[in-house]
C-alpha positions in Angstrom: -94.0 -33.7 -15.4 -93.8 -33.0 -11.4 -93.0 -35.8 -9.1 -95.0 -35.9 -6.3 -93.3 -37.2 -3.4 -92.4 -37.0 0.7 -90.3 -34.4 1.8 -86.6 -35.6 2.4 -85.3 -35.1 6.2 -82.6 -32.6 6.9 -79.8 -35.3 6.0 -81.5 -36.3 2.9 -81.5 -32.5 1.7 -78.1 -32.3 2.7 -77.0 -35.0 0.8 -79.1 -33.4 -2.5 -77.6 -30.6 -1.9 -73.7 -32.1 -2.6 -72.9 -30.4 -6.0 -73.7 -33.5 -9.0 -69.6 -33.1 -9.5 -68.8 -34.6 -6.5 -69.3 -38.9 -6.1 -71.2 -39.6 -2.5 -69.7 -41.9 0.2 -73.5 -42.3 2.2 -71.9 -44.3 5.4 -73.2 -44.3 8.4 -75.1 -46.5 11.2 -78.5 -48.2 10.4 -81.6 -46.7 10.5 -80.7 -43.6 9.1 -82.4 -42.9 6.0 -79.5 -43.3 3.1 -81.3 -46.0 1.0 -84.7 -43.4 1.0 -81.8 -40.6 0.2 -80.7 -42.7 -3.0 -84.3 -42.8 -4.2 -84.2 -39.5 -3.8 -81.1 -38.7 -5.6 -82.3 -41.2 -8.7 -85.7 -39.7 -9.1 -84.3 -35.9 -9.3 -81.6 -37.2 -11.7 -84.1 -39.3 -13.8 -86.4 -36.0 -13.7 -83.5 -33.5 -14.5 -82.2 -36.1 -17.7 -84.8 -37.5 -18.6 -84.3 -39.5 -21.8 -80.9 -39.3 -21.3 -80.7 -40.5 -17.7 -79.4 -43.8 -17.2 -79.2 -45.9 -13.5 -77.7 -48.7 -13.1 -77.8 -49.5 -9.2 -76.0 -52.9 -7.6 -76.4 -54.9 -4.7 -74.0 -57.8 -3.4 -77.2 -60.5 -4.2 -80.3 -61.1 -6.1 -82.2 -61.8 -2.8 -81.1 -58.5 -1.5 -82.9 -56.8 -4.5 -86.3 -57.2 -3.5 -86.3 -54.7 -0.5 -84.8 -51.3 -2.0 -86.5 -52.3 -5.0 -89.6 -52.0 -3.2 -88.8 -48.6 -2.0 -88.0 -47.0 -5.1 -90.9 -48.1 -7.0 -93.3 -47.3 -4.0 -91.6 -43.4 -4.7 -91.7 -42.9 -8.8 -95.0 -44.4 -8.8 -96.0 -41.2 -7.0 -94.1 -39.4 -8.5 -94.9 -40.5 -12.3 -98.6 -41.9 -11.7 -99.3 -42.2 -15.4 -97.1 -44.2 -17.8 -94.6 -46.0 -15.2 -93.8 -49.6 -16.6 -92.0 -51.4 -13.6 -90.3 -55.0 -14.4 -90.6 -56.7 -11.1 -89.1 -59.7 -12.8 -86.1 -58.2 -14.0 -85.9 -54.8 -11.7 -86.3 -52.2 -14.5 -88.4 -49.2 -14.2 -89.3 -47.0 -17.3 -90.2 -43.6 -17.2 -92.8 -41.6 -19.1 -90.0 -38.9 -19.7 -87.8 -42.0 -21.2 -85.0 -42.4 -18.3 -84.4 -46.0 -17.3 -83.4 -47.3 -14.1 -82.1 -50.7 -13.5 -81.6 -52.9 -10.2 -78.8 -55.6 -10.2 -77.1 -58.1 -8.2 -72.6 -58.2 -8.7 -71.1 -61.1 -6.6 -69.9 -63.2 -9.8 -68.0 -62.8 -13.2 -70.9 -63.6 -14.8 -72.4 -60.4 -13.2 -70.0 -58.5 -14.5 -70.1 -59.6 -18.1 -74.0 -59.2 -17.6 -73.7 -55.4 -16.6 -70.2 -54.7 -18.3 -72.0 -53.4 -21.7 -74.6 -51.2 -19.9 -74.3 -47.4 -19.7 -75.0 -45.3 -16.9 -74.3 -41.9 -16.2 -75.4 -42.6 -12.3 -74.2 -45.5 -10.7 -74.7 -46.5 -7.2 -73.6 -49.4 -5.0 -75.6 -50.2 -2.3 -74.6 -51.9 1.1 -70.9 -51.6 -0.3 -69.5 -53.6 2.9 -71.4 -56.8 2.3 -69.7 -57.2 -0.9 -66.1 -59.2 -0.3 -63.9 -57.2 -2.9 -63.8 -54.1 -4.4 -62.9 -56.1 -7.9 -66.1 -56.3 -9.9 -66.9 -53.1 -8.7 -64.3 -50.7 -10.4 -64.2 -52.8 -13.6 -67.9 -51.6 -14.0 -66.8 -48.4 -13.6 -66.1 -48.1 -17.0 -69.9 -47.8 -17.8 -69.7 -44.5 -16.4 -70.4 -42.3 -19.4 -73.1 -40.6 -20.8 -73.7 -37.6 -23.8 -72.7 -34.3 -22.9 -74.2 -32.1 -20.5 -75.1 -35.1 -18.5 -73.0 -35.8 -15.4 -71.8 -39.1 -14.1 -71.3 -39.7 -10.5 -70.9 -42.8 -8.1 -72.5 -43.3 -5.2 -71.6 -45.8 -2.5 -73.8 -46.8 0.9 -72.9 -48.7 3.4 -73.1 -49.8 7.4 -69.8 -50.1 9.6 -69.4 -54.2 9.6 -68.8 -56.5 6.9 -66.2 -57.7 4.5 -65.4 -54.5 3.4 -64.9 -52.5 6.1 -61.4 -52.0 6.4 -61.3 -51.2 2.8 -64.7 -48.6 2.5 -62.9 -47.6 6.3 -59.2 -46.4 4.5 -61.3 -45.2 1.4 -63.7 -42.8 3.0 -64.0 -42.6 6.1 -60.6 -42.5 8.6 -58.7 -39.0 7.6 -61.8 -37.9 5.9 -63.5 -34.7 7.1 -67.0 -35.0 6.6 -68.9 -33.0 3.8 -65.7 -31.5 1.9 -64.4 -33.0 -0.6 -61.5 -35.1 -0.8 -59.5 -37.1 -3.9 -59.1 -40.8 -4.1 -55.6 -42.4 -6.1 -57.4 -42.5 -9.1 -58.4 -38.7 -9.3 -62.3 -39.1 -8.7 -63.9 -36.5 -6.4 -65.8 -37.7 -3.7 -67.9 -36.5 -0.5 -68.5 -38.0 2.8 -71.6 -37.6 4.3 -72.6 -39.6 7.8 -75.0 -40.2 9.5 -76.8 -42.5 12.3 -80.3 -43.4 13.6 -81.2 -40.1 15.2 -80.7 -38.5 11.5 -84.0 -40.3 10.7 -87.0 -38.4 13.1 -89.5 -40.8 10.7 -88.1 -43.5 13.4 -89.5 -44.4 16.6 -85.9 -44.0 17.7 -85.7 -45.7 21.3 -87.5 -48.6 20.0 -85.2 -49.1 17.0 -81.8 -48.7 19.2 -83.0 -51.9 21.3 -83.6 -53.8 18.3 -80.4 -53.0 17.2 -78.9 -54.1 20.1 -80.7 -57.6 19.7 -79.9 -58.4 16.1 -76.1 -58.0 16.9 -76.0 -60.5 19.6 -75.6 -58.4 22.1 -72.4 -57.4 21.0 -71.8 -54.2 22.4 -69.4 -53.6 19.6 -71.1 -54.3 16.6 -74.1 -52.5 18.2 -71.8 -49.5 19.1 -70.7 -49.4 15.2 -74.3 -49.7 13.6 -76.1 -46.9 16.1 -73.0 -44.6 16.4 -71.6 -44.8 12.9 -68.3 -46.6 14.5 -65.7 -47.0 11.8 -62.6 -47.4 14.2 -62.7 -50.6 16.7 -65.3 -52.7 15.7 -64.8 -56.3 14.7 -68.2 -56.9 13.3 -67.5 -57.8 16.2 -65.4 -61.3 16.6 -62.6 -60.1 18.1 -64.0 -57.0 19.0 -63.4 -57.7 22.5 -59.8 -58.0 22.7 -57.9 -56.2 19.9 -56.8 -53.0 20.9 -53.4 -50.7 21.3 -51.9 -53.1 23.7 -51.3 -56.1 20.9 -48.9 -53.1 18.9 -45.5 -54.1 19.1 -43.6 -50.5 18.0 -41.2 -50.8 15.3 -37.6 -50.9 17.0 -35.9 -53.0 14.5 -35.1 -55.7 17.1 -34.5 -58.9 15.4 -34.6 -62.7 17.0 -31.3 -63.0 19.0 -29.2 -65.5 17.7 -28.7 -69.0 19.4 -25.5 -69.6 22.1 -23.6 -72.3 20.7 -21.6 -74.7 22.7 -17.5 -74.5 23.3 -16.6 -77.8 23.1 -12.7 -76.8 23.0 -13.4 -75.5 26.6 -15.9 -78.2 27.6 -18.6 -75.9 27.8 -22.0 -77.3 26.8 -24.6 -75.0 24.4 -27.6 -73.3 26.8 -31.0 -74.0 26.5 -32.6 -72.2 23.4 -33.6 -69.0 24.6 -35.8 -67.8 21.8 -37.6 -70.2 18.3 -38.7 -68.5 15.6 -41.2 -69.6 12.7 -43.4 -68.3 9.8 -47.3 -69.3 9.2 -48.5 -68.8 5.1 -51.7 -68.8 4.3 -51.5 -69.3 0.5 -53.2 -67.7 -2.0 -53.5 -66.7 -5.6 -56.5 -64.3 -6.8 -56.6 -64.3 -3.3 -53.8 -62.5 -1.2 -51.4 -65.1 0.2 -50.1 -64.3 3.9 -47.2 -65.2 5.8 -46.5 -63.8 9.0 -43.0 -63.7 10.8 -42.9 -64.4 14.3 -40.3 -65.0 17.4 -41.4 -67.3 20.7 -39.5 -66.9 23.7 -38.9 -70.3 25.6 -37.3 -68.8 28.9 -38.9 -67.1 31.3 -37.5 -63.2 31.4 -36.5 -62.7 28.2 -36.4 -59.2 26.7 -37.9 -58.4 23.3 -39.1 -55.4 21.1 -39.3 -52.3 22.8 -36.9 -53.2 26.0 -39.9 -55.3 28.0 -40.2 -58.5 28.9 -42.8 -61.4 27.4 -43.8 -64.2 28.8 -42.3 -67.8 28.5 -44.4 -69.1 24.9 -45.5 -65.8 23.8 -45.5 -65.4 20.3 -44.2 -61.7 18.8 -44.7 -61.1 15.4 -42.4 -59.5 13.8 -43.3 -58.8 10.1 -45.6 -59.9 7.8 -45.2 -60.9 3.7 -48.6 -60.8 1.6 -49.9 -60.4 -1.8 -52.6 -58.0 -1.2 -53.3 -55.5 -3.8 -52.9 -51.8 -2.5 -56.2 -50.5 -4.1 -57.9 -53.6 -2.9 -56.7 -55.7 -0.2 -58.9 -58.8 -0.7 -57.7 -59.1 -4.7 -54.2 -61.0 -4.7 -51.2 -60.6 -7.2 -51.2 -63.4 -8.2 -47.8 -64.2 -7.2 -46.5 -67.5 -8.2 -45.1 -69.8 -5.3 -41.1 -69.4 -6.0 -41.5 -65.8 -6.1 -43.3 -65.2 -3.0 -40.8 -68.1 -1.2 -38.3 -66.2 -2.6 -39.4 -62.6 -0.4 -40.3 -65.0 2.4 -37.0 -66.3 2.5 -35.5 -62.3 2.5 -37.6 -60.9 5.1 -36.5 -64.5 7.1 -33.2 -63.2 7.2 -33.5 -59.7 7.5 -35.5 -60.7 11.1 -33.2 -63.7 11.9 -35.9 -65.8 11.7 -35.7 -69.2 10.5 -37.6 -70.2 7.2 -39.3 -73.2 8.5 -43.4 -73.5 9.6 -46.4 -73.9 8.9 -48.4 -73.3 5.8 -51.1 -74.4 3.0 -50.7 -76.7 0.7 -51.8 -77.4 -2.8 -50.8 -78.8 -6.1 -48.3 -76.9 -7.6 -48.0 -76.0 -11.0 -45.1 -78.0 -12.4 -46.5 -81.5 -11.0 -45.2 -80.6 -7.4 -47.6 -79.7 -4.2 -46.8 -76.4 -3.3 -45.0 -76.8 -0.3 -42.5 -78.8 -2.5 -41.6 -75.8 -4.8 -41.4 -73.9 -1.7 -38.8 -76.0 -0.6 -36.9 -74.9 -3.8 -36.6 -71.9 -2.8 -35.5 -72.6 0.8 -38.7 -72.2 2.6 -39.6 -75.4 4.5 -43.5 -76.1 5.5 -45.5 -78.3 7.2 -49.3 -78.4 6.8 -51.1 -76.6 9.1 -53.7 -77.7 12.1 -56.8 -76.1 10.5 -59.2 -76.5 13.2 -61.1 -73.4 13.0 -63.1 -72.8 16.0 -60.6 -74.0 18.7 -58.0 -71.7 16.6 -59.8 -69.1 16.9 -60.9 -69.6 20.6 -56.5 -70.3 21.2 -55.6 -67.0 19.1 -58.4 -65.1 21.6 -56.9 -66.3 24.5 -53.8 -65.2 23.7 -54.7 -61.6 22.7 -56.7 -61.5 26.4 -53.4 -63.0 27.8 -51.7 -59.7 26.0 -54.2 -57.4 27.6 -53.8 -59.1 30.7 -50.1 -58.4 30.9 -49.7 -59.6 34.1 -46.1 -60.8 32.8 -46.8 -64.5 33.5 -49.7 -65.6 31.0 -49.2 -66.1 27.2 -49.8 -63.5 24.7 -49.9 -62.6 20.8 -48.4 -59.4 20.5 -48.2 -57.8 16.6 -45.7 -55.4 14.7 -47.0 -52.0 13.7 -45.1 -52.9 11.1 -47.8 -55.7 10.1 -50.5 -53.1 8.1 -52.9 -55.5 6.4 -52.9 -57.6 9.4 -53.4 -54.6 12.0 -56.2 -52.9 9.1 -57.9 -56.5 8.6 -58.3 -58.8 11.7 -59.8 -56.1 14.1 -62.7 -55.8 12.0 -63.4 -59.1 10.9 -67.3 -60.2 10.9 -68.5 -63.1 12.6 -70.4 -65.9 10.7 -74.0 -65.4 10.4 -74.9 -68.7 11.2 -71.8 -70.1 13.0 -71.0 -66.9 16.0 -67.6 -68.5 17.2 -66.2 -68.7 13.5 -65.0 -65.6 11.2 -67.3 -64.7 8.3 -65.0 -67.0 5.2 -66.2 -64.5 2.5 -64.4 -61.7 4.7 -61.1 -60.9 4.2 -59.5 -63.6 6.6 -56.1 -64.3 5.1 -53.8 -62.5 8.0 -56.4 -63.7 10.8 -55.7 -67.7 9.3 -52.5 -67.2 9.0 -52.3 -65.9 12.6 -54.6 -69.1 13.5 -52.3 -71.6 11.8 -48.9 -69.9 13.6 -50.7 -69.9 17.5 -51.4 -73.7 16.6 -48.1 -74.1 15.1 -45.8 -74.4 17.8 -46.8 -77.1 20.3 -46.2 -79.3 17.0 -42.6 -77.8 16.1 -40.8 -77.7 19.8 -37.2 -78.4 18.0 -38.1 -75.2 15.7 -37.1 -77.7 13.2 -39.6 -78.4 10.2 -38.8 -80.9 7.5 -35.7 -79.4 5.6 -34.5 -82.8 4.5 -37.2 -82.9 2.1 -35.6 -79.9 0.6 -33.5 -80.8 -3.1 
């Protein structure tokens, strides 16, 4: 049976021309026709492999499946006018040649169990940057299997922004040449197929551009990303107006200078403390734990990293300790509290940072609170101030201070060693409803640690937390 379909655009035709042995990363701005390209790919797979074709298409939420279903169902109805079985309740299409297409959501472990036994030789994940983690997606890659003669293929689609922006950009965009093969760490071969709304001649492009700018809430960084497929500087765009190279400290090996002590023998009192130091911990078990180590100049005119002077009251984040997995930075390694504390204390010694500060508390595994368990390993923390809105306001204010760089306004600077922080913080999206807050489904653990840090110093002017409570 020969399908009757509309003609693909030039960009969609180029996608269809990619050899089937390659997985596809259809990543681009909004309105470029990525979903339609997926529909063509799925239809071709079903026509070519007939009763052997098994397709599974996933989105993050059940609610978001409806529009995708409408487009795929319309295309298949035109291609197979007779004998097509379309079950809208279960999102399953059965073609008269025996091919089966299933659409589903993937947001919880129950969803994984639902799809884990379903064989697929074409697995597609739409709107991948809207997922909060790659964990469940990676678990379902084992579903990719099929009979001899039928290739297995994975396709991901997504726009800039969203919780997985940084992860997807690192895997498929940064350092990749468009339309050229590349290999991921797991050995899979991919081709990155970028696109923008200009690639879709079916749109009223001028009107569409205006609607995108409006839907971004006049956030220029976010609308630029959606229109022009910019994966570099958008933050979705919570920190988009204050993040930049001006915040990054060079890794020069600078450590916090030791405090000059008094000389009682010669009657010389100790001079005022020049530098303070502290740590801030955002605790996680299944999610990553992130601890930031910082120095704070207490006097004007002090020279810090890079041989430059930093304003009094600034925060210089020297290093980070985190438990994020390398293959998915939104998932933690499950380190127990003492193991994490030992790593943090060791890092504090390297940078001459006091193992004092603020951190999340929770009920521990041994009838102690988390903070009590950390003290046993020499890490002395108290609970942080968790007012999110005022904390984000203060953090952005200090980032703006670093941007001004006037020698007097306190700012926050972050070492290039803090890779997780530098990868995730500038790309955090806003909350859809509470626009003055960060989207809590995103990878905001390093950002939370920064917020705790900025709010901590006023509460700890002596740089001493609660060591006496330790064992």
